[in-house]
C-alpha positions as CSV (number, residue, x, y, z in Angstrom):
1,X,93.2,92.0,111.6
2,X,95.8,94.6,110.6
3,X,95.0,97.1,107.9
4,X,96.9,97.0,104.6
5,X,99.4,99.7,105.6
6,X,100.3,97.7,108.7
7,X,100.7,94.5,106.6
8,X,103.0,96.4,104.2
9,X,105.1,97.6,107.2
10,X,105.4,94.0,108.4
11,X,106.6,92.9,105.0
12,X,109.1,95.8,104.9
13,X,110.6,94.7,108.3
14,X,110.8,91.1,107.0
15,X,112.6,92.2,103.9
16,X,115.0,94.4,106.0
17,X,115.8,91.4,108.2
18,X,117.0,89.6,105.1
19,X,119.1,92.6,104.1
20,X,116.9,93.6,101.2
21,X,118.0,96.8,99.5
22,X,116.2,99.9,98.1
23,X,112.9,98.9,99.8
24,X,110.1,101.2,98.9
25,X,106.3,101.2,99.3
26,X,104.0,102.7,96.8
27,X,100.6,103.8,98.0
28,X,98.2,103.1,95.1
29,X,94.9,103.6,96.9
30,X,94.1,106.8,95.0
31,X,94.9,105.5,91.5
32,X,93.9,101.8,91.3
33,X,91.3,99.5,92.7
34,X,93.2,96.2,92.5
35,X,95.6,96.8,95.4
36,X,96.5,99.3,98.1
37,X,100.3,99.0,98.2
38,X,103.2,97.7,96.3
39,X,106.2,96.8,98.3
40,X,109.4,96.7,96.1
41,X,112.8,95.5,97.1
42,X,116.1,94.3,95.6
43,X,118.2,91.3,96.5
44,X,121.8,90.6,95.4
45,X,121.5,86.9,94.3
46,X,119.1,84.1,93.9
47,X,119.3,82.7,97.4
48,X,118.8,86.1,99.0
49,X,115.9,87.0,96.8
50,X,114.3,83.6,97.7
51,X,115.0,84.1,101.4
52,X,113.4,87.6,101.2
53,X,110.3,86.0,99.6
54,X,110.2,83.3,102.3
55,X,110.5,86.0,105.1
56,X,107.7,88.1,103.6
57,X,105.5,85.0,103.3
58,X,106.2,84.1,106.9
59,X,105.3,87.6,108.0
60,X,102.0,87.4,106.2
61,X,101.3,83.9,107.5
62,X,101.8,85.2,111.1
63,X,99.1,87.8,110.3
64,X,96.7,85.2,109.0
65,X,96.9,86.4,105.4
66,X,97.2,83.8,102.7
67,X,99.0,84.5,99.4
68,X,96.8,84.5,96.4
69,X,99.6,83.8,93.9
70,X,103.4,83.6,93.8
71,X,105.3,84.0,90.5
72,X,109.0,83.7,89.7
73,X,110.2,81.9,92.8
74,X,112.4,79.4,91.0
75,X,114.2,81.9,88.7
76,X,114.2,84.5,91.4
77,X,115.0,87.4,89.2
78,X,111.5,88.9,90.0
79,X,109.3,87.3,92.6
80,X,105.7,88.6,92.7
81,X,103.6,87.8,95.7
82,X,100.0,88.8,95.6
83,X,98.3,89.3,99.0
84,X,95.3,91.3,97.6
85,X,95.7,94.6,99.3
86,X,99.5,94.3,99.3
87,X,101.6,93.1,96.3
88,X,105.2,92.3,96.9
89,X,107.9,92.6,94.2
90,X,111.3,91.3,95.0
91,X,113.9,91.8,92.2
92,X,117.5,91.1,91.4
93,X,119.2,94.4,90.5
94,X,119.2,93.9,86.7
95,X,115.5,93.0,86.6
96,X,114.5,95.9,88.9
97,X,116.2,98.3,86.6
98,X,114.8,96.8,83.5
99,X,111.1,96.7,84.6
100,X,111.3,100.0,86.5
101,X,108.0,99.7,88.3
102,X,108.7,103.0,90.1
103,X,108.5,104.8,86.7
104,X,105.3,102.9,85.6
105,X,103.6,103.6,88.9
106,X,105.0,107.2,89.4
107,X,101.5,108.6,90.1
108,X,101.4,106.6,93.4
109,X,102.6,108.0,96.7
110,X,106.1,106.8,97.4
111,X,106.9,105.9,101.0
112,X,110.4,105.1,102.2
113,X,110.8,101.9,104.1
114,X,111.7,103.8,107.3
115,X,108.5,105.9,107.0
116,X,106.0,103.1,106.8
């Protein structure tokens, strides 16, 4: 089975395939015990945000990883997908700016999508 960084990289590729924007990964291994990585991305509208979520889910299913919980799929302003070692946050632009997870988790190590 792939390690959590490789799983995060697969999710990033899936989000990129659906034209996700501002994709970042935050390495949280040194500051929390509940997950290794956050993958954060932005979509432009409800169908795109949902398609990005579907693509991330498909990527994890191909890796044999089951989702623990999904929140926000219907409204699609913030979809949270919990895979244990990797947590995916897919936002619309307004919600991403409002919740500002990057500020909240600023002590993590930020990894650009192209570097994962």
